[in-house]
KOLRO-131198 format. One line per field, with one value per residue (C-alpha): residue number from 1; residue in one letter; x, y, z. Coordinates in nm, 3 decimals. Last residue first. Layout:
<nodes>
num	c(NUM | ...)
residu	c(A | ...)
u	c(X | ...)
v	c(Y | ...)
w	c(Z | ...)
</nodes>
This chain:
<nodes>
num	c(219 | 218 | 217 | 216 | 215 | 214 | 213 | 212 | 211 | 210 | 209 | 208 | 207 | 206 | 205 | 204 | 203 | 202 | 201 | 200 | 199 | 198 | 197 | 196 | 195 | 194 | 193 | 192 | 191 | 190 | 189 | 188 | 187 | 186 | 185 | 184 | 183 | 182 | 181 | 180 | 179 | 178 | 177 | 176 | 175 | 174 | 173 | 172 | 171 | 170 | 169 | 168 | 167 | 166 | 165 | 164 | 163 | 162 | 161 | 160 | 159 | 158 | 157 | 156 | 155 | 154 | 153 | 152 | 151 | 150 | 149 | 148 | 147 | 146 | 145 | 144 | 143 | 142 | 141 | 140 | 139 | 138 | 137 | 136 | 135 | 134 | 133 | 132 | 131 | 130 | 129 | 128 | 127 | 126 | 125 | 124 | 123 | 122 | 121 | 120 | 119 | 118 | 117 | 116 | 115 | 114 | 113 | 112 | 111 | 110 | 109 | 108 | 107 | 106 | 105 | 104 | 103 | 102 | 101 | 100 | 99 | 98 | 97 | 96 | 95 | 94 | 93 | 92 | 91 | 90 | 89 | 88 | 87 | 86 | 85 | 84 | 83 | 82 | 81 | 80 | 79 | 78 | 77 | 76 | 75 | 74 | 73 | 72 | 71 | 70 | 69 | 68 | 67 | 66 | 65 | 64 | 63 | 62 | 61 | 60 | 59 | 58 | 57 | 56 | 55 | 54 | 53 | 52 | 51 | 50 | 49 | 48 | 47 | 46 | 45 | 44 | 43 | 42 | 41 | 40 | 39 | 38 | 37 | 36 | 35 | 34 | 33 | 32 | 31 | 30 | 29 | 28 | 27 | 26 | 25 | 24 | 23 | 22 | 21 | 20 | 19 | 18 | 17 | 16 | 15 | 14 | 13 | 12 | 11 | 10 | 9 | 8 | 7 | 6 | 5 | 4 | 3 | 2 | 1)
residu	c(X | X | X | X | X | X | X | X | X | X | X | X | X | X | X | X | X | X | X | X | X | X | X | X | X | X | X | X | X | X | X | X | X | X | X | X | X | X | X | X | X | X | X | X | X | X | X | X | X | X | X | X | X | X | X | X | X | X | X | X | X | X | X | X | X | X | X | X | X | X | X | X | X | X | X | X | X | X | X | X | X | X | X | X | X | X | X | X | X | X | X | X | X | X | X | X | X | X | X | X | X | X | X | X | X | X | X | X | X | X | X | X | X | X | X | X | X | X | X | X | X | X | X | X | X | X | X | X | X | X | X | X | X | X | X | X | X | X | X | X | X | X | X | X | X | X | X | X | X | X | X | X | X | X | X | X | X | X | X | X | X | X | X | X | X | X | X | X | X | X | X | X | X | X | X | X | X | X | X | X | X | X | X | X | X | X | X | X | X | X | X | X | X | X | X | X | X | X | X | X | X | X | X | X | X | X | X | X | X | X | X | X | X | X | X | X | X | X | X)
u	c(-1.430 | -1.403 | -1.415 | -1.079 | -0.866 | -0.498 | -0.466 | -0.763 | -0.902 | -0.538 | -0.462 | -0.777 | -0.743 | -0.385 | -0.453 | -0.749 | -0.557 | -0.254 | -0.491 | -0.654 | -0.326 | -0.196 | -0.494 | -0.403 | -0.028 | -0.127 | -0.377 | -0.124 | 0.147 | -0.059 | -0.102 | 0.268 | 0.313 | 0.046 | 0.222 | 0.553 | 0.417 | 0.255 | 0.569 | 0.779 | 0.527 | 0.547 | 0.949 | 0.932 | 0.702 | 0.911 | 1.221 | 1.064 | 0.923 | 1.266 | 1.202 | 1.496 | 1.354 | 1.479 | 1.218 | 0.941 | 0.725 | 0.490 | 0.107 | -0.097 | 0.173 | 0.107 | 0.454 | 0.372 | 0.038 | 0.184 | 0.450 | 0.244 | -0.019 | 0.227 | 0.387 | 0.055 | -0.031 | 0.273 | 0.236 | -0.132 | -0.001 | 0.256 | -0.012 | -0.207 | 0.048 | 0.218 | -0.070 | -0.235 | 0.123 | 0.295 | 0.037 | 0.032 | 0.394 | 0.313 | 0.030 | 0.239 | 0.536 | 0.281 | 0.171 | 0.536 | 0.587 | 0.259 | 0.384 | 0.727 | 0.560 | 0.320 | -0.054 | -0.306 | -0.468 | -0.374 | -0.454 | -0.782 | -0.873 | -0.805 | -0.977 | -1.297 | -1.250 | -1.182 | -1.510 | -1.722 | -1.588 | -1.682 | -1.419 | -1.365 | -1.143 | -1.127 | -0.833 | -0.575 | -0.340 | 0.054 | 0.338 | 0.277 | 0.355 | 0.208 | -0.083 | -0.160 | -0.165 | -0.426 | -0.633 | -0.618 | -0.727 | -1.018 | -1.157 | -1.060 | -1.361 | -1.250 | -1.182 | -0.970 | -1.020 | -0.734 | -0.837 | -0.732 | -0.898 | -1.246 | -1.352 | -1.386 | -1.057 | -0.879 | -1.035 | -0.937 | -0.587 | -0.568 | -0.710 | -0.439 | -0.165 | -0.305 | -0.368 | -0.002 | 0.133 | -0.040 | 0.112 | 0.448 | 0.426 | 0.326 | 0.617 | 0.858 | 0.684 | 0.774 | 1.122 | 1.148 | 1.319 | 1.664 | 1.768 | 1.530 | 1.209 | 1.118 | 1.355 | 1.089 | 0.902 | 0.927 | 0.534 | 0.583 | 0.840 | 0.595 | 0.339 | 0.583 | 0.702 | 0.355 | 0.246 | 0.578 | 0.507 | 0.150 | 0.302 | 0.595 | 0.361 | 0.115 | 0.384 | 0.500 | 0.158 | 0.248 | 0.588 | 0.508 | 0.166 | 0.342 | 0.643 | 0.380 | 0.170 | 0.490 | 0.619 | 0.264 | 0.290 | 0.606 | 0.490)
v	c(-3.199 | -3.089 | -3.449 | -3.482 | -3.278 | -3.286 | -3.264 | -3.116 | -2.891 | -2.801 | -2.706 | -2.505 | -2.346 | -2.271 | -2.088 | -1.912 | -1.786 | -1.674 | -1.461 | -1.295 | -1.218 | -1.093 | -0.853 | -0.712 | -0.667 | -0.476 | -0.246 | -0.200 | -0.115 | 0.142 | 0.295 | 0.296 | 0.471 | 0.729 | 0.783 | 0.837 | 1.127 | 1.276 | 1.241 | 1.397 | 1.692 | 1.765 | 1.757 | 2.012 | 2.210 | 2.204 | 2.261 | 2.590 | 2.662 | 2.701 | 2.845 | 2.810 | 2.758 | 2.979 | 3.254 | 3.024 | 2.932 | 3.168 | 3.137 | 3.270 | 3.465 | 3.370 | 3.179 | 3.035 | 2.919 | 2.774 | 2.579 | 2.429 | 2.327 | 2.151 | 1.983 | 1.885 | 1.746 | 1.532 | 1.397 | 1.284 | 1.104 | 0.940 | 0.823 | 0.692 | 0.512 | 0.392 | 0.193 | 0.030 | -0.007 | -0.155 | -0.368 | -0.511 | -0.573 | -0.746 | -0.950 | -1.051 | -1.154 | -1.370 | -1.533 | -1.676 | -1.747 | -1.970 | -2.146 | -2.215 | -2.337 | -2.584 | -2.532 | -2.743 | -2.534 | -2.176 | -2.266 | -2.410 | -2.106 | -1.885 | -2.081 | -2.064 | -1.681 | -1.683 | -1.903 | -1.641 | -1.352 | -1.520 | -1.770 | -1.755 | -1.434 | -1.258 | -1.274 | -0.994 | -0.986 | -1.064 | -0.837 | -0.791 | -0.426 | -0.330 | -0.570 | -0.503 | -0.120 | -0.195 | -0.404 | -0.103 | 0.155 | -0.080 | -0.130 | -0.424 | -0.579 | -0.678 | -0.981 | -1.071 | -0.688 | -0.478 | -0.199 | 0.137 | 0.412 | 0.285 | 0.599 | 0.387 | 0.217 | 0.570 | 0.638 | 0.285 | 0.331 | 0.693 | 0.506 | 0.245 | 0.490 | 0.727 | 0.445 | 0.295 | 0.653 | 0.688 | 0.383 | 0.474 | 0.800 | 0.628 | 0.379 | 0.656 | 0.855 | 0.553 | 0.526 | 0.890 | 1.148 | 1.211 | 1.148 | 1.411 | 1.460 | 1.819 | 1.884 | 1.855 | 2.108 | 2.403 | 2.380 | 2.229 | 1.957 | 1.857 | 1.772 | 1.598 | 1.387 | 1.302 | 1.190 | 0.997 | 0.836 | 0.714 | 0.540 | 0.384 | 0.243 | 0.129 | -0.075 | -0.200 | -0.376 | -0.626 | -0.750 | -0.754 | -0.927 | -1.174 | -1.256 | -1.301 | -1.563 | -1.716 | -1.729 | -1.863 | -2.131 | -2.262 | -2.261)
w	c(-0.996 | -0.625 | -0.493 | -0.706 | -0.464 | -0.547 | -0.906 | -1.061 | -0.769 | -0.653 | -0.979 | -1.052 | -0.719 | -0.794 | -1.124 | -0.988 | -0.694 | -0.881 | -1.146 | -0.837 | -0.693 | -1.059 | -1.061 | -0.698 | -0.809 | -1.103 | -0.911 | -0.622 | -0.836 | -1.028 | -0.682 | -0.652 | -0.979 | -0.901 | -0.556 | -0.713 | -0.939 | -0.670 | -0.439 | -0.744 | -0.767 | -0.371 | -0.387 | -0.680 | -0.508 | -0.188 | -0.358 | -0.554 | -0.196 | -0.001 | 0.339 | 0.573 | 0.899 | 1.190 | 1.042 | 1.183 | 0.891 | 0.705 | 0.617 | 0.355 | 0.193 | -0.152 | -0.179 | 0.159 | 0.063 | -0.270 | -0.103 | 0.161 | -0.081 | -0.308 | 0.022 | 0.169 | -0.164 | -0.162 | 0.146 | 0.087 | -0.238 | -0.053 | 0.175 | -0.090 | -0.281 | 0.030 | 0.156 | -0.180 | -0.351 | -0.065 | 0.045 | -0.312 | -0.293 | 0.031 | -0.113 | -0.411 | -0.209 | 0.013 | -0.272 | -0.378 | -0.018 | -0.016 | -0.315 | -0.168 | 0.151 | -0.032 | -0.103 | 0.068 | 0.378 | 0.255 | -0.074 | 0.012 | 0.217 | -0.064 | -0.291 | -0.103 | -0.092 | -0.475 | -0.497 | -0.336 | -0.531 | -0.867 | -1.058 | -1.419 | -1.402 | -1.704 | -1.918 | -1.899 | -2.193 | -2.115 | -2.078 | -1.719 | -1.723 | -2.045 | -2.033 | -1.678 | -1.774 | -2.027 | -1.789 | -1.553 | -1.815 | -1.950 | -1.590 | -1.351 | -1.169 | -0.803 | -0.620 | -0.299 | -0.191 | -0.112 | -0.320 | -0.438 | -0.598 | -0.524 | -0.314 | 0.000 | -0.108 | -0.073 | 0.272 | 0.369 | 0.263 | 0.477 | 0.775 | 0.777 | 0.726 | 0.993 | 1.269 | 1.182 | 1.248 | 1.557 | 1.662 | 1.567 | 1.711 | 2.051 | 2.019 | 1.964 | 2.252 | 2.480 | 2.369 | 2.526 | 2.308 | 2.370 | 1.991 | 1.909 | 1.706 | 1.779 | 1.483 | 1.220 | 1.374 | 1.082 | 1.010 | 0.641 | 0.802 | 1.071 | 0.837 | 0.596 | 0.889 | 0.996 | 0.628 | 0.629 | 0.936 | 0.845 | 0.514 | 0.733 | 1.014 | 0.771 | 0.600 | 0.919 | 0.905 | 0.630 | 0.753 | 1.112 | 1.066 | 0.810 | 1.061 | 1.345 | 1.138 | 1.040 | 1.397 | 1.544 | 1.252 | 1.341 | 1.708)
</nodes>
């Protein structure tokens, strides 16, 4: 039962990020077309659940799309480029050293850690994974929201489209907000990179410790 509760907790913590990311894109879209007031307090619970489901799908799809173009990744192994190594050095305050384990060994190490590591160690890893998910999901979703705001502000300014008159049009605010979102998305994507690199390092270190101290048959 305890394992089931832990698994459910991890599922909720990680997957809620998809809902938040997808919801931010939906809200931005509604805002641009002056439909934000369509979400009211008296809206049935079933509608909110449906919106949450759609938000989850949108958040997940955006993350996978950015992964397809190698902008972010949630893979257990990736080879950092020079920029990512430099950012790691700046933020982690230590030089990046290449992982000695290959992709298959890292996958094996993941299973070994789940089986043998103590609760505190697993909790530390879950924190790294959760922060990585924040970066790899919220970064792309915030980028999409920022692009929508910038395009919307430019389109309204050039009279390509127009919001309903009952909505106050403030293209300057929208443009600034969009640029802020784009900058935030860059920081979040960098966070995803750094946490992914930290996770690989953590996996390698724990694997070596478990192999040397607790699993002599691997030596």
